[in-house]
C-alpha positions as CSV (number, residue, x, y, z in Angstrom):
1,M,4.5,-8.4,17.2
2,R,1.8,-6.9,15.0
3,Y,4.2,-6.9,12.0
4,D,7.1,-9.0,10.5
5,H,8.6,-6.2,8.5
6,V,8.9,-2.4,8.9
7,I,9.6,-0.1,6.1
8,W,11.0,3.2,7.4
9,D,10.8,6.5,5.7
10,W,14.2,8.3,6.1
11,N,13.9,12.1,6.3
12,G,12.0,13.2,9.3
13,T,11.2,9.7,10.4
14,L,14.6,8.1,11.2
15,L,16.7,11.2,10.4
16,D,15.8,14.3,12.4
17,D,16.3,16.9,9.6
18,A,13.1,18.9,9.4
19,A,14.7,22.0,11.1
20,L,17.7,21.8,8.7
21,V,15.5,21.6,5.6
22,A,13.5,24.6,6.9
23,E,16.6,26.6,7.6
24,I,18.0,26.0,4.1
25,M,14.7,26.9,2.4
26,R,14.5,30.0,4.5
27,D,18.0,31.1,3.4
28,M,17.3,30.3,-0.2
29,L,14.1,32.4,-0.1
30,R,15.8,35.2,1.8
31,R,18.5,35.5,-0.9
32,R,15.8,36.1,-3.4
33,A,14.0,38.6,-1.2
34,L,11.2,36.1,-0.6
35,G,9.6,34.8,2.6
36,P,9.2,34.8,5.5
37,F,9.7,31.1,6.1
38,D,10.3,29.0,9.3
39,L,9.9,25.4,10.5
40,Q,6.1,25.8,11.1
41,R,5.6,27.1,7.6
42,H,7.7,24.2,6.3
43,R,5.5,21.7,8.1
44,E,2.4,23.4,6.8
45,L,3.6,23.3,3.1
46,F,5.8,20.2,2.6
47,T,4.3,17.8,0.1
48,H,5.0,15.6,-2.9
49,P,5.7,16.2,-5.6
50,V,8.3,18.5,-4.0
51,S,7.9,20.9,-7.0
52,D,4.6,21.9,-5.5
53,Y,6.2,22.6,-2.1
54,Y,8.8,24.9,-3.7
55,R,6.1,26.7,-5.6
56,D,3.9,27.2,-2.5
57,A,7.0,28.4,-0.5
58,G,7.3,31.3,-3.0
59,F,9.7,30.3,-5.7
60,D,8.9,31.4,-9.3
61,F,9.7,28.7,-11.8
62,D,9.4,31.3,-14.6
63,L,12.5,33.0,-13.1
64,E,14.4,29.9,-12.0
65,P,13.5,26.3,-13.1
66,F,12.7,23.8,-10.4
67,E,15.7,21.6,-11.4
68,R,18.2,24.5,-10.7
69,L,16.6,25.2,-7.3
70,T,16.8,21.5,-6.3
71,V,20.5,21.4,-7.2
72,E,21.1,24.4,-5.1
73,F,19.2,23.0,-2.2
74,H,21.0,19.6,-2.3
75,E,24.4,21.2,-2.5
76,L,23.6,23.1,0.7
77,Y,22.0,20.0,2.3
78,L,24.9,17.7,1.5
79,R,27.3,20.0,3.3
80,R,25.3,20.0,6.5
81,W,23.2,16.8,6.9
82,R,25.8,15.4,9.3
83,E,24.7,18.1,11.8
84,C,21.5,16.1,12.2
85,S,21.0,13.2,14.6
86,L,18.7,10.2,14.4
87,T,15.2,11.0,15.7
88,L,14.5,10.4,19.4
89,D,14.6,6.7,20.2
90,A,15.3,5.6,16.6
91,E,18.4,3.7,17.5
92,T,16.6,1.9,20.4
93,V,13.5,1.0,18.3
94,V,15.5,-0.2,15.3
95,S,17.6,-2.4,17.7
96,T,14.6,-3.7,19.5
97,L,12.9,-4.7,16.4
98,S,16.0,-6.4,15.1
99,G,16.2,-8.3,18.4
100,R,12.7,-9.5,17.9
101,R,13.4,-10.7,14.4
102,V,11.4,-8.0,12.7
103,T,13.1,-7.3,9.4
104,Q,13.4,-3.7,8.3
105,S,14.0,-1.5,5.3
106,I,14.5,2.1,4.4
107,L,12.4,3.6,1.6
108,S,13.0,7.2,0.7
109,A,12.3,9.8,-2.0
110,G,15.8,11.1,-1.4
111,Q,18.7,10.5,-3.7
112,Q,20.1,7.0,-3.4
113,Q,23.7,7.8,-2.7
114,M,22.7,10.3,0.0
115,I,20.4,7.7,1.7
116,D,23.2,5.1,1.5
117,E,25.6,7.5,3.1
118,G,23.2,8.4,5.8
119,A,22.3,4.8,6.7
120,A,26.0,3.9,6.8
121,H,26.9,7.0,8.9
122,F,24.5,6.0,11.6
123,G,25.3,2.3,11.5
124,L,21.9,1.2,10.1
125,T,22.9,-0.4,6.8
126,E,23.6,-3.9,8.2
127,R,20.3,-4.0,10.0
128,M,18.3,-3.3,6.9
129,F,16.9,-5.8,4.3
130,A,17.1,-2.9,1.8
131,V,18.0,0.8,1.6
132,L,16.2,2.4,-1.2
133,G,16.2,5.9,-2.6
134,L,15.6,7.5,-6.0
135,D,18.0,8.2,-8.8
136,D,17.9,12.0,-8.8
137,F,17.4,15.0,-6.5
138,H,13.8,15.8,-7.5
139,A,12.2,13.8,-4.6
140,E,9.2,12.6,-6.6
141,S,7.0,9.7,-5.5
142,K,8.6,6.5,-4.1
143,V,5.7,4.3,-5.0
144,D,7.4,2.3,-7.8
145,R,10.4,1.5,-5.5
146,G,8.0,0.6,-2.8
147,R,6.0,-1.9,-4.9
148,S,9.3,-3.5,-6.0
149,L,10.4,-3.8,-2.4
150,V,7.2,-5.4,-1.2
151,S,7.3,-8.0,-4.0
152,R,10.6,-9.3,-2.6
153,L,10.2,-8.9,1.2
154,P,10.5,-11.9,3.5
155,A,6.9,-11.2,4.8
156,P,3.4,-11.0,3.3
157,A,2.1,-7.5,2.6
158,E,-0.5,-7.8,5.4
159,R,2.4,-8.2,7.9
160,V,4.3,-5.1,6.6
161,L,4.1,-1.6,8.2
162,L,5.4,1.6,6.6
163,V,6.4,4.2,9.1
164,G,6.6,7.8,8.0
165,D,6.0,11.4,8.9
166,T,4.0,12.9,6.0
167,G,0.8,12.5,4.1
168,H,2.8,11.1,1.2
169,D,3.9,8.2,3.3
170,H,0.2,7.4,3.8
171,E,-0.3,7.6,0.1
172,V,2.6,5.3,-0.6
173,A,1.5,2.7,1.9
174,T,-2.0,2.7,0.3
175,A,-0.5,2.4,-3.2
176,I,1.8,-0.5,-2.3
177,G,-0.8,-2.4,-0.2
178,V,0.7,-2.2,3.3
179,D,-0.3,-0.7,6.6
180,V,1.0,2.7,7.7
181,A,1.7,4.5,11.0
182,L,2.7,8.2,11.1
183,I,5.1,10.0,13.5
184,E,4.7,13.7,14.3
185,R,7.5,16.2,14.8
186,G,8.9,15.4,11.3
187,H,8.0,17.3,8.1
188,A,4.3,17.8,8.6
189,T,2.0,19.3,11.2
190,R,0.0,17.1,13.5
191,E,-3.2,18.5,11.9
192,R,-2.1,17.4,8.4
193,L,-1.2,13.9,9.7
194,E,-4.5,13.5,11.6
195,A,-6.4,14.3,8.4
196,T,-5.1,11.1,6.8
197,G,-6.8,8.9,9.4
198,A,-3.7,6.8,9.9
199,P,-2.5,5.7,13.3
200,L,-0.5,8.7,14.7
201,F,2.2,8.6,17.4
202,G,4.1,11.3,19.2
203,S,7.3,9.3,19.3
204,L,8.9,6.1,18.0
205,R,8.8,4.7,21.5
206,E,5.0,5.0,21.4
207,L,5.0,3.3,18.1
208,L,7.0,0.4,19.4
209,A,4.6,0.0,22.4
210,W,1.6,-0.1,19.9
211,M,3.4,-2.7,17.7
212,T,3.9,-5.0,20.7
């Protein structure tokens, strides 16, 4: 195996929730007579900090503060995230890596309780060295959590791979000193992912073949 430890992003990488996020954002915009908005537009705009994404989508923070909008979004998301499934081949790839003694973690900019519930819901918690999210709903950078994680991993940084679906995952991997691979069909367009220069795969099964 190329790597001894894999750090998984959650939303869009292990959890197939991009369509749900786009639908909730579309409905929030529509209620304010804003838009149009769809999955393609979501993938073109999604970024970190997420406040920039909300602004680019059309929300006016002079009329409604970002904090209020994120609370509304997460109330809607929390009602519906169980409608989502794991991404294609996620269960197989996680199981295969575990069987080959590759340790794994989840590192997310999502709220900690929500990530904990998601990992438990899909039976992933016991297979993970760590499941890490943030302390609030604002989805800011996960760099600090990532640095802390790498410092206590059972593998040297040069044998660690971060797998994500956005340009921010590439930024995080660079900041914490580990390799990165990106998966399309998540929260960013292929063109935006290609622009990072990181290895890019159409599926988790393709990623697994590359790793071996």
